[in-house]
C-alpha positions as CSV (number, residue, x, y, z in Angstrom):
1,M,-3.5,-21.8,13.8
2,L,-6.2,-20.4,11.5
3,T,-6.3,-20.8,7.8
4,G,-5.0,-16.9,7.2
5,D,-2.0,-17.5,9.7
6,I,-0.9,-20.2,7.6
7,A,-1.1,-18.2,4.6
8,K,0.9,-15.4,6.2
9,E,3.5,-17.6,7.1
10,T,3.7,-19.3,3.9
11,A,3.5,-16.2,1.7
12,D,6.8,-14.2,0.4
13,I,4.9,-11.0,0.7
14,T,2.0,-10.0,2.9
15,V,-0.1,-6.9,2.8
16,R,-0.9,-5.1,6.1
17,G,-4.4,-3.1,6.0
18,A,-6.6,-2.3,3.2
19,D,-4.6,0.2,1.5
20,L,-4.5,-0.9,-1.9
21,T,-1.5,1.5,-3.0
22,Q,0.9,-0.9,-1.2
23,L,0.3,-3.0,-3.9
24,A,1.6,-0.7,-6.5
25,A,4.7,0.0,-4.4
26,I,5.2,-4.0,-4.4
27,R,4.7,-4.2,-7.9
28,Q,7.3,-1.1,-8.6
29,L,9.6,-2.7,-6.3
30,S,9.4,-6.0,-7.9
31,E,10.0,-4.5,-11.4
32,K,13.2,-2.7,-9.8
33,L,14.4,-6.2,-8.6
34,M,13.6,-8.3,-12.1
35,H,15.5,-5.6,-13.9
36,R,18.6,-6.0,-11.6
37,I,18.3,-10.0,-11.6
38,N,17.9,-10.0,-15.8
39,S,21.1,-7.1,-15.7
40,N,23.4,-9.1,-13.3
41,Y,22.4,-12.1,-15.4
42,R,23.6,-10.8,-18.9
43,F,26.7,-9.3,-17.5
44,I,27.9,-12.4,-16.0
45,L,26.9,-14.5,-19.0
46,L,28.8,-12.1,-21.3
47,F,31.8,-11.4,-18.9
48,N,32.1,-15.4,-18.4
49,S,31.8,-16.1,-22.0
50,V,34.5,-13.5,-22.7
51,L,36.7,-15.1,-20.1
52,L,36.1,-18.4,-21.6
53,L,37.0,-17.6,-25.2
54,S,40.1,-15.7,-24.2
55,G,41.2,-18.8,-22.3
56,A,40.2,-20.8,-25.1
57,F,42.5,-19.0,-27.5
58,G,45.3,-18.5,-25.4
59,L,44.9,-15.0,-24.3
60,L,44.4,-15.5,-20.7
61,Q,46.4,-17.7,-18.4
62,P,44.0,-19.9,-16.1
63,S,45.0,-18.1,-13.2
64,A,44.2,-15.1,-14.4
65,S,41.0,-16.2,-16.1
66,A,40.0,-17.3,-12.3
67,L,40.8,-14.3,-10.5
68,L,38.6,-12.3,-13.0
69,H,35.5,-14.8,-13.0
70,N,36.0,-14.5,-8.9
71,A,36.4,-10.8,-9.2
72,S,33.0,-10.4,-11.2
73,T,31.4,-12.3,-8.8
74,M,32.1,-10.7,-5.9
75,A,31.5,-7.4,-7.6
76,I,28.0,-8.4,-9.2
77,C,27.3,-9.5,-5.4
78,A,28.2,-6.3,-3.9
79,K,26.2,-4.6,-6.6
80,S,23.3,-6.7,-5.9
81,M,23.2,-5.7,-2.3
82,T,22.7,-1.9,-2.9
83,P,19.4,-0.8,-2.2
84,L,16.7,-0.7,-4.6
85,E,15.3,2.6,-3.9
86,D,16.8,5.7,-4.0
87,K,17.2,7.2,-0.3
88,K,16.3,10.9,-1.3
89,R,13.1,9.7,-3.0
90,K,11.9,7.7,-0.1
91,K,12.5,10.7,2.2
92,K,10.3,12.7,-0.2
93,N,7.4,10.2,-0.1
94,K,7.4,10.3,3.5
């Protein structure tokens, strides 16, 4: 194995060819991904804090709190699986 092959195997992202516009596209995609991660993190932190406080003050039963926690986790997982790019915008660029 050559050194370049090892680098390709261990890299998270590789750019094929000498077209530097791919770097800009990767940068935009990574910014969208970080925005999604931070947005999901803030929502889950806030939602779970509200659940904990509601349970601590007796506003929610433990079973209801557990159900809401699991439902919010599943909802965030489903939201995270949606595409980062708009299909319409992607078709226009082609």
